[in-house]
C-alpha positions as a printed Julia matrix, in Angstrom:
225×3 Matrix{Float64}:
 158.59  28.59   90.11
 157.14  31.86   91.32
 159.29  34.93   92.39
 158.27  37.04   95.01
 158.59  40.97   94.46
 159.4   41.42   97.93
 162.42  38.53   97.99
 162.9   36.51  100.98
 161.3   36.69  104.35
 164.73  37.98  105.54
 164.7   40.85  102.83
 164.13  44.33  104.27
 161.26  45.46  102.28
 161.66  49.34  100.92
 159.05  52.16  100.98
 158.91  51.96   96.65
 158.11  48.37   97.3
 154.75  48.88   99.33
 153.93  51.41   97.25
 153.97  49.05   94.01
 152.6   46.35   95.9
 149.64  48.65   97.19
 148.77  50.23   94.05
 148.73  46.85   92.05
 146.49  45.41   94.75
 144.23  48.36   94.68
 144.09  48.04   90.47
 143.28  44.67   91.02
 140.42  44.67   93.58
 138.92  47.36   91.33
 138.84  44.84   88.44
 137.27  42.13   90.78
 134.48  44.58   91.7
 133.99  45.53   88.41
 133.76  41.84   87.25
 131.18  41.07   90.02
 129.06  44.26   88.61
 128.16  42.27   85.18
 124.66  40.96   84.81
 124.71  40.84   88.68
 122.6   42.58   91.46
 124.39  44.17   94.45
 125.09  46.74   96.96
 127.26  49.99   96.6
 128.73  48.95  100.1
 129.08  45.09   99.13
 131.17  46.53   96.11
 133.64  49.13   98.17
 134.29  46.09   99.95
 135.47  43.93   97.74
 137.34  46.72   95.72
 139.56  47.14   99.05
 139.12  43.69  100.6
 142.28  42.68   98.63
 144.71  45.73   99.86
 143.81  45.21  103.57
 144.74  41.45  103.4
 147.71  42.41  101.57
 148.68  45.03  104.16
 147.84  42.46  106.93
 149.85  40.06  105.01
 152.86  41.85  104.87
 152.9   43.27  108.66
 153.03  39.33  109.72
 155.24  38.24  106.83
 157.49  35.14  107.69
 155.19  34.79  111.13
 153.65  31.45  110.88
 151.87  32.06  114.51
 150.88  35.58  113.43
 149.56  34.09  110.0
 147.38  31.9   112.05
 146.0   34.08  114.57
 144.83  36.29  111.33
 143.04  33.57  109.38
 141.19  33.18  112.79
 140.44  36.0   113.14
 139.4   36.52  109.71
 137.15  33.41  110.4
 135.13  35.51  113.17
 134.63  38.35  110.69
 132.89  36.01  108.15
 130.42  34.44  110.75
 129.4   37.18  112.39
 128.58  39.15  109.11
 125.18  38.52  107.59
 125.18  35.94  105.17
 125.61  36.25  101.36
 124.69  34.6    98.25
 127.37  31.84   96.54
 128.18  34.38   94.3
 129.07  37.14   96.66
 131.18  34.52   98.56
 133.42  33.07   95.91
 133.94  37.18   95.33
 135.14  37.43   98.42
 137.15  34.48   98.44
 138.55  36.15   95.27
 139.46  39.09   96.66
 141.46  37.75   99.69
 143.18  35.28   97.74
 144.27  38.11   95.62
 145.56  39.91   98.82
 147.36  36.88  100.27
 149.05  36.3    96.97
 150.57  40.48   96.27
 151.17  40.26  100.31
 153.34  37.7    99.87
 155.07  39.63   97.19
 153.66  37.57   94.2
 152.33  40.34   92.02
 152.88  38.4    88.76
 150.72  35.74   89.6
 148.14  37.52   91.53
 147.79  39.71   88.34
 147.57  36.3    86.18
 145.54  34.79   88.47
 142.94  37.73   88.45
 142.77  37.54   85.04
 142.02  33.91   84.59
 139.19  33.95   87.12
 138.27  37.22   86.2
 137.84  35.62   82.51
 136.2   32.81   83.8
 133.29  34.55   85.36
 132.47  36.81   82.43
 132.28  33.64   80.48
 129.85  31.98   82.66
 127.99  34.86   83.3
 127.66  35.83   79.48
 126.37  32.13   78.67
 124.34  31.74   81.81
 126.05  28.85   83.21
 124.29  26.77   85.65
 121.28  28.56   84.9
 117.87  26.63   85.98
 115.12  25.63   83.64
 112.9   28.46   82.98
 109.86  27.75   84.38
 111.59  25.35   87.48
 110.1   26.97   90.7
 110.14  26.51   94.57
 106.46  26.37   96.23
 105.95  26.89   99.69
 102.11  26.25  101.06
 100.78  26.23  104.27
  97.87  24.63  105.2
  96.16  23.17  107.86
  96.56  20.0   109.59
  93.23  18.47  109.11
  94.53  18.73  105.06
  95.5   15.67  103.35
  98.76  17.36  101.66
  99.48  14.15   99.98
  96.52  14.21   97.84
  94.88  17.58   98.56
  97.4   19.28   95.45
  97.12  16.34   93.17
  94.9   18.11   90.48
  96.06  21.22   90.85
  99.29  19.87   90.24
  98.31  17.49   86.96
  96.53  20.49   85.46
  99.81  23.46   86.01
 102.64  21.34   86.23
 105.04  19.18   83.97
 106.63  17.81   87.44
 106.66  18.27   91.02
 108.32  17.21   93.79
 107.72  17.35   97.47
 110.92  18.3    99.27
 110.1   18.71  102.92
 106.96  18.97  105.29
 107.57  20.87  108.57
 105.02  22.13  111.44
 104.38  25.76  111.79
 102.71  28.01  114.23
 103.36  26.09  117.39
 102.24  22.62  115.3
  98.59  24.12  114.42
  99.55  24.55  110.84
 101.61  22.45  108.22
 104.39  23.92  105.51
 105.55  21.58  102.89
 107.66  22.59  100.05
 107.48  21.75   96.35
 110.19  21.75   93.21
 108.1   22.4    90.24
 108.62  22.9    86.85
 105.29  24.73   85.12
 103.85  24.27   82.01
 104.73  26.61   79.6
 101.17  27.74   78.87
 100.47  27.79   82.78
  99.02  30.62   84.24
 100.65  31.48   87.27
  97.82  33.98   89.27
  95.21  30.75   88.12
  97.77  28.45   89.59
  97.95  30.24   93.12
  94.42  31.14   93.16
  93.51  27.31   92.82
  96.01  26.37   95.54
  94.58  29.15   97.82
  91.36  27.76   97.49
  92.45  24.43   98.96
  94.94  25.63  101.64
  91.93  28.57  103.23
  93.85  31.28  101.36
  96.6   30.68  103.98
 100.76  31.87  102.85
 102.06  30.42   99.34
 105.43  31.32   98.48
 106.46  30.88   94.83
 109.98  31.84   94.07
 112.39  30.84   90.97
 114.25  27.61   91.25
 116.96  29.85   92.74
 118.47  29.63   96.52
 119.65  32.96   96.44
 116.65  34.78   96.09
 113.44  34.41   98.52
 109.95  36.57   96.94
 106.75  36.36   98.76
 103.51  36.66   97.52
């Protein structure tokens, strides 16, 4: 059974309880930020936000403590902020929800549970990062090729793919530039000895030197070549 440090909703919260709750929340937010920084790309603004987000959520929850209607309103406000902000990658979203969950717990007074939850999730994140859990194969790539509408893309690239790739799969085709050009997206696995530059050069000869984008098989990043 969870025991709230702030007592029941009818209990008067003292200044000392507010200070202790805020200090614990700040420390947990700092830990979450440090965990996110481990072997991960990040910006200073994002880390700053993550470190303070649990405290901001905790403060709001303490203000509306016991008021269901106000709590629903606050949840709606958080949704608006999320959808009006720039989208981040999957790990950033997980960290944001992690920080908000801790803030919700401490705002309700469950300091021990919040600390335990932070420890378990942080340890799991560090372990998954350390063992490269979920990493794509080293030679997996996403390939986007732009080509003129006259090119038979179903056959034109076959010889090049056979020469440089282990496997190739066409994911999608769409028209671009008002229908005058096509763009095809492939998921490929390069051969171990494949030379990426030669691979791209031979594709450029087939697509009239139009845009080609080759990225690692990771939807969180896109690198133009």
